[in-house]
C-alpha positions, -999 to +999 in steps of 0.1 A: -914+413+621-921+409+658-895+424+680-890+413+716-893+439+743-863+427+762-841+429+730-854+464+724-844+473+760-810+458+754-804+480+724-813+511+743-783+505+765-760+490+738-731+515+732-709+502+704-698+517+671-712+486+653-747+492+667-762+502+633-748+471+617-760+448+645-795+464+642-795+458+605-785+421+608-814+418+633-838+433+610-827+410+581-829+378+602-864+387+616-876+396+581-865+362+567-893+341+583-920+351+609-912+320+629-879+332+638-880+349+673-855+367+694-845+368+731-817+378+754-794+348+762-758+350+773-763+388+778-768+392+740-795+391+714-802+355+703-823+343+674-844+312+679-862+287+657-866+253+671-836+259+692-809+285+695-799+295+660-775+325+663-762+351+689-744+383+685-710+388+700-718+423+713-683+433+724-668+433+690-660+468+679-641+460+647-670+442+630-706+428+636-701+393+648-728+366+648-723+331+660-744+303+645-745+279+675-748+247+653-735+263+621-716+233+610-749+214+606-765+241+583-768+225+549-754+241+519-722+260+510-724+294+528-693+315+523-703+339+553-701+310+577-665+308+590-649+282+612-637+245+611-648+231+644-675+205+646-703+228+660-703+266+657-697+289+627-692+326+627-703+354+604-687+388+605-692+421+586-669+451+588-696+477+581-731+484+568-721+482+531-708+446+537-741+436+554-762+451+526-739+432+500-744+399+519-781+403+529-793+376+506-766+352+517-775+358+554-811+352+548-802+320+528-784+307+559-814+315+580-837+296+555-813+266+555-815+265+593-853+265+592-854+238+565-829+217+587-850+221+617-883+213+599 
């Protein structure tokens, strides 16, 4: 799993009670497929595979919040993707236990994105 130096530097200054959860979601996404990369966009860690896949909402203190920029296009029925607009979908986890319980589903969403993008 290749970690981006800019994202590593961002985490060093990130002061939020959800930091352990954000870091765990990051690990799970990067471990899903070596072609997924990360960078800082919109002042937040963003995951990329043939376009922007998802970005954290780093100000959230009640839960870990991850926005899939074009989540409405991701094929399949993924319960963690919430929203009813025609573009973005959000995934939220209240704590590390919920992240671990939903790890397989998160990785399934990432794999579906990769399959969609070819």
